[in-house]
Structure formats: structure tokens, C-alpha cells
C-alpha positions in Angstrom: -6.6 -23.6 23.1 -4.7 -23.9 19.8 -1.2 -25.3 19.7 1.6 -23.5 18.0 1.4 -25.8 15.0 -2.2 -25.0 14.4 -1.6 -21.2 14.8 1.3 -21.4 12.3 -0.8 -23.4 9.8 -3.6 -20.8 10.1 -1.2 -17.9 9.5 0.3 -19.8 6.5 -3.1 -20.4 5.0 -4.2 -16.8 5.5 -1.0 -15.4 4.0 -1.3 -17.8 1.0 -5.0 -16.9 0.5 -4.1 -13.2 0.6 -1.7 -13.8 -2.3 -4.6 -14.7 -4.6 -5.5 -11.0 -5.0 -2.3 -10.8 -7.2 -4.2 -12.7 -10.0 -7.6 -11.3 -9.7 -7.8 -10.1 -13.3 -8.0 -12.6 -16.2 -4.7 -11.2 -17.7 -2.8 -11.6 -14.5 -4.2 -15.0 -14.0 -3.2 -16.0 -17.5 0.3 -14.7 -17.0 0.6 -16.5 -13.7 -0.6 -19.7 -15.2 2.1 -19.5 -18.0 4.7 -18.8 -15.4 3.6 -21.6 -13.1 3.7 -24.1 -16.0 7.1 -22.9 -17.1 8.5 -24.6 -14.0 6.9 -28.0 -14.8 9.3 -31.0 -14.9 8.4 -31.9 -18.5 9.4 -28.4 -19.7 12.8 -28.7 -18.0 13.4 -32.3 -19.1 12.7 -31.3 -22.7 15.0 -28.3 -22.4 17.7 -30.4 -20.8 17.6 -33.0 -23.5 17.8 -30.4 -26.3 20.7 -28.6 -24.6 22.5 -31.8 -23.7 22.2 -33.5 -27.1 22.4 -30.5 -29.4 24.4 -28.1 -27.4 28.2 -27.8 -27.1 30.5 -26.8 -24.2 28.7 -25.1 -21.4 25.2 -25.5 -23.0 25.6 -29.3 -23.1 26.9 -29.3 -19.6 23.9 -27.1 -18.5 21.6 -29.6 -20.2 23.2 -32.5 -18.3 22.9 -30.6 -15.0 19.3 -29.6 -15.6 18.4 -33.3 -16.3 20.2 -34.6 -13.2 18.7 -31.8 -11.0 15.2 -32.3 -12.3 15.4 -36.0 -11.7 16.9 -35.7 -8.2 14.5 -33.0 -7.1 11.5 -34.9 -8.5 12.5 -37.9 -6.4 13.1 -35.8 -3.2 9.9 -33.8 -3.5 7.8 -36.9 -4.2 9.3 -38.7 -1.2 8.7 -35.7 1.1 5.1 -35.2 -0.2 4.4 -38.9 0.5 5.7 -38.6 4.0 4.1 -35.2 4.9 0.8 -35.6 2.9 -0.3 -32.0 3.4 -3.3 -31.4 1.2 -3.2 -28.6 -1.4 -5.2 -25.4 -0.8 -8.9 -25.9 -1.1 -10.8 -24.4 -4.0 -11.1 -24.8 -7.8 -7.7 -23.4 -8.7 -5.6 -26.5 -8.5 -8.0 -29.0 -10.1 -5.4 -30.0 -12.8 -2.7 -30.5 -10.2 -5.0 -32.4 -7.8 -5.6 -35.0 -10.5 -1.8 -35.5 -10.7 -0.6 -34.8 -7.2 -2.8 -34.2 -4.2 -0.1 -33.0 -1.8 1.4 -29.6 -1.5 4.4 -29.8 0.8 7.0 -29.2 -0.4 6.4 -27.6 -3.7 8.1 -29.7 -6.4 8.5 -26.6 -8.5 10.3 -24.8 -5.7 12.5 -27.8 -5.0 13.5 -27.9 -8.7 14.1 -24.2 -8.8 16.2 -24.2 -5.7 18.4 -27.0 -7.2 18.7 -25.1 -10.6 19.7 -22.0 -8.7 22.7 -23.8 -7.4 23.8 -26.0 -10.3 23.4 -23.5 -13.2 25.1 -20.1 -12.2 28.6 -21.4 -12.9 27.6 -22.1 -16.5 25.6 -18.9 -17.2 26.6 -15.3 -17.8 25.7 -12.9 -15.0 22.5 -11.7 -16.8 21.5 -15.4 -17.2 21.9 -16.0 -13.5 19.9 -12.9 -12.7 17.2 -14.0 -15.1 17.1 -17.5 -13.6 16.7 -16.0 -10.1 13.9 -13.6 -11.1 12.1 -16.3 -13.1 12.3 -18.7 -10.2 10.9 -16.2 -7.8 8.1 -15.4 -10.2 7.2 -19.1 -10.6 7.0 -19.8 -6.9 5.0 -16.6 -6.3 2.6 -17.5 -9.2 2.0 -21.0 -7.7 1.0 -19.4 -4.4 -1.1 -16.7 -6.0 -2.9 -19.3 -8.1 -3.8 -21.2 -5.0 -1.8 -24.3 -5.9 0.6 -24.0 -2.9 0.9 -22.4 0.5 3.7 -20.0 1.2 5.5 -22.5 3.4 5.4 -25.1 0.6 7.6 -22.9 -1.6 9.6 -21.4 1.3 10.7 -24.9 2.4 11.1 -26.2 -1.2 13.7 -23.6 -2.3 16.3 -24.5 0.4 15.5 -28.3 0.1 16.3 -28.0 -3.6 19.4 -25.9 -3.0 20.7 -28.6 -0.7 20.0 -31.2 -3.4 21.9 -29.0 -5.9 24.9 -28.7 -3.6 24.9 -32.5 -3.1 24.7 -32.9 -6.9 27.6 -30.5 -7.5 29.7 -32.5 -5.1 29.4 -35.7 -7.1 29.5 -34.4 -10.7 
């Protein structure tokens, strides 16, 4: 008889595998790949440095917050991945990521996005906050649809990142 953990993992795997139908066409797959990479650490670090060094006022402050959040969430997600060591979904979809990071839980992209959702809205206009929310949801969904993560990886990553963002706001 299967334990509750095994049943839960099977359901998570089945739900995650079902999401791959969202990127069955080459166009959808290409768009999802672009979205998935728009959440990469390097993209956000470069954006942060440009805003922080070249921006003024709220833009410079946003750059500083992005840089701090990206660094903190990278540390947190790496430590958690090292402890949990859940393998990424099987298949050819995540070969690039497997060469960099073999573990899926929690999604580092989701942790980063959760943190950004907390630290940036006070600096953005309402439309910017809405765009950040929609972009973040699109990124985490694309990561599951591409077979790079399980649903639970991103579902857990978002609140972990939000907690990191709250902690960061308390000290800056």
C-alpha cells in the first residue's frame, strides 16, 4: 500500500505532466522558453545593475531591491535544493538546466518571483505591479509546461520567496 507521500508525489507528477500539452506546438514552446528564461537570475542581475547604477529615484531603489532579492532568493533556493534534492522531471526538456542544477524543489525562479512580488510593488505604478504579477505567473507556468519543474516546486517557491521578500523589506 502506498503512503500519503507517494500518492501526493504521483498526483504532482501527473498534474505537471499534463501541463506539457500547453506547449505542444513549436510556437507555444518557443514562447514558453522565452518566458522561462526571462526569469533567469542573470537577466534580473543585469536589469538590477542597470537600474541601480543608471536610474534615479524609485528606479535606482528598484534596482537595489532586485539585486538584493535575487541574491537572497538564490541563496535560499540553493540551500533548500541541496537539502531536499528532488530530481527534476524526467525527459529531454530540461537538459540545459540539468547541466547546471539537477534539483527541482523549490523552483529558484518561483522563489525569486515571490520575492520580487513583495519588494517591488511599492515602487511601481499599479499597471507595473499588475504586469509583474502576470509575468511571474506566466514564468512559473511555463517552467512546469516545459517539464523543468513540478507544480509543487513552483507552488512552494512562490511563498518561500514572498517570505524572503518580507524579511528583506524589514531590514532595508
